[in-house]
N, C-alpha and C positions, 0 to 999 in steps of 0.2 A: 437515714441512716444512723445519727446520731441518736435518735429516739429509739431505735431497733436494739441499738448497743447498750443503752442505759437499761432498757427492759432486760436483756440479757444479763448484764451484769448484778441488777437487781435479784433476779432469778438465781444466779450463781451464789450470792451472798445468802439468799433464803434459803439455800440448800446448805451452805456452811451452817446456817443458825440452827437448823432442824436436825443437822448431822453431828459434825465433829464438835461444834461448839456443844451441843446436846450431852455428848457423850463425856464431854468434860464437866458437865453440869448435872450429873443425874440425880444428885439430890434435889433439883428443882421438881415440882408436882408436875404430873403427866398432863395434868390440866391446863397449866400454863404453857408448857411444852406444846401441846397440841395448837394453840391460836397463834403461834408464832411459825410464820412459812412464807416461803417464796412471794405470796400475794399480800400479805399484812405487814411488810416492813414499814414502820413508821418514818424512817429516817432517809434522807437523801444522799445518795452516794456522791454525788458532787459536792457536797459540804463538808465532805471529809478534809482534815487539815491537811494543807499543800505540802508542807515540810521543807520551804525556802530556806529558812532560818537554820533549821537541824541540818541539811546538806552542806551547807556551809561549816557549821560548827564541827560536822564528822570530819570534813576535809582536813581544818585546823588541828583537830584532836589526832588525826591520823600523821602529823607532822612532829608529833610530840615523842617522847622516849618511849619506847615498849609498849606502845597503844593495845588496848585490850578493851574486850566489851563482856560483860556479864550479863547472862541472858535470864531474866528474872520472870518466869513463867507461872511460878506456884505460889501458894501463899506461905512461904517458909524463907528465913532471913539469910540462908546460905550465901545469897548473892552479896548482901552488905557485908557479912562476915570475912567473905574471900577478899572483898574490896579493902577492908581495914588491913587483912593479912597483907595483900600486895603492897599496900603503902610501906607498912612495918618492914617487911623483907627487902624492898628494894632501898629504902632509906639506908639499911644496914648494909647494903651491897654498894653503894656509891650513887644511888639516884634520888633526887629529892622529891619531894611531892609535887611541887610546882613543874618539875621537868615531865612527869608522868601524863600519860593519856589515857584516861578510865572512863568507860561508857557503863552506865546500867541501864539496860533494857527493861521497861515495866510493861509486860504484856500478858494476854490470856487472864489467868487469875491472880497475878502477879501485879495488876493495873490497880489493886486496892492500894498498894503501900505507895500510890501516888497522891491519895486522897488525905484530906484534913481531917480532924476529929469529929468535926461537926456532921460533915456528909457521912461517915462512917456510922456514927450514932444514928442519924435521921433515917436511914434506911437499913438499920440493923445489918451492915453489910459483914459482919463476923459471922453471923448466923448464916447469911447467903452464900458466903464462901466456903464455910467451914474454916474459919480462922478465928483461933483463939489467942486470947490475950495472955501473954507468957506470965503475967503477975497474978492475974485473977484466976486464971485457967479455963474461964467462961468466953462464950463468944465475944469477940472484942466489940467494943463500943468506941474506940480511939484507933489512933494510929501511934502504938508504942514505939515504933522506929524513927520517927523524926526526931525528936531529942529525948533518946532512950534514958530510964533512970536505972539506978542498978538493980541488976537482976532480970533486967529484959534480955541480954545476950548471956550466952552460957560462960563467957570470959569478961572481966572487968575491964573496963577503958576502952571499949570500941566505941567509935563514931557513929552516929545515926545518920540519915539522911542529910540533915541540915549540916552537920559536921562534915561528912563526905564532900558536900559541895563546897565547903570552906576550903576543904584541900585542893579542889580543882575538879571531882568527879563532874560528869556531865549525866545528867538524868532524863529521859525520855518516856513518854507515857503513850500507850498505843490507842489511836483515836478510834480504830474500828472496834476495840474492845469496849470503849466507853460508850460507844453508840449500841452495840449489841447487847452489851449488860443493861444499859438504861431500859431497854425494851423488856428484857426479864423482868428487872427489879420493877418497873412500871406496873407489868401483868400481877406481879406479886402482890404489891401494894395498893393498887388500884388509881395508881397516877400515870399523866401522859408520859408518852417516850420523851418527848421535847423536854418536858419540864426536868425529868429526873436527869436526862444529858446534861441540861443546862448547870443542873447542880453539880453534876460530875467536874464540868470543865470550869466553875466557878471555885469549886471546892479542891481542884489540883492543886498541891503544893507550890509554893513560891518557887520559880527558878526551872521547873520541870518543863521541858519541851515537848509539844505535841508533835506526835508522828502520825503519818497518814494509817499506817499500822506497826506493829512490832517486826513483821517479817519484811516489810519495806525497809527498815533499818538494818535488820541482819544481812538482806543481801547486798548491802553497800559496803560492808565491813572490809571483804578482801580487796575491792578498789581503792579503798583508802588505807590500805595496810594495817586494818587494826584485827588483833587476833580474837577468836571468840571462845568463851567457856559456858557451858550449860551450867547454871546455877540453880537448875530445878530439885536436885539433890545434893546432899553433902559430899 
């Protein structure tokens, strides 16, 4: 029975890969898309991040003041910008940074924000995701939002990912996205999915928690009293 269930889940995720995910990655050559289907998935579903530590962290975050989650699913920095604004305006209205409960969910295309410079550069992920460096205006070869220099944000003085973590923001990254995109990237550069995935894991920025999937996290927000904000657009 378990074997049948696993096969069914594998076919289901395969359908996602060739359906919704491909629709969101229309810039990937059709020759690559065609190779990825329900029968050729390289990763094991049972090896996805289990989420125990993140589950505990969500429960603790939900006990803090005005807990909120920013759903960062696209390669734009609005979730990071609005997180800064949330800290600034709550400070002005009497709630300190340490009191606030803030979560940033890096999923779908937004998972690239959870990776370090070396990984983005190695696999040319700026071009892959259609993600341009705000300084050079060319496809990103680094993560400009980890420790942003002047000019990265449209407004001065905003914290990057590292600075937001220091304020208390919890970041998590979708492990399903890391696995699925590892296969797309592997096909594009001629590398094994497992090798690309391992690089994605090793290249995930410090302090960012792995989630089984981004939607796994979003589904737990209400039960933990955490509000939801879609940060895919400004």
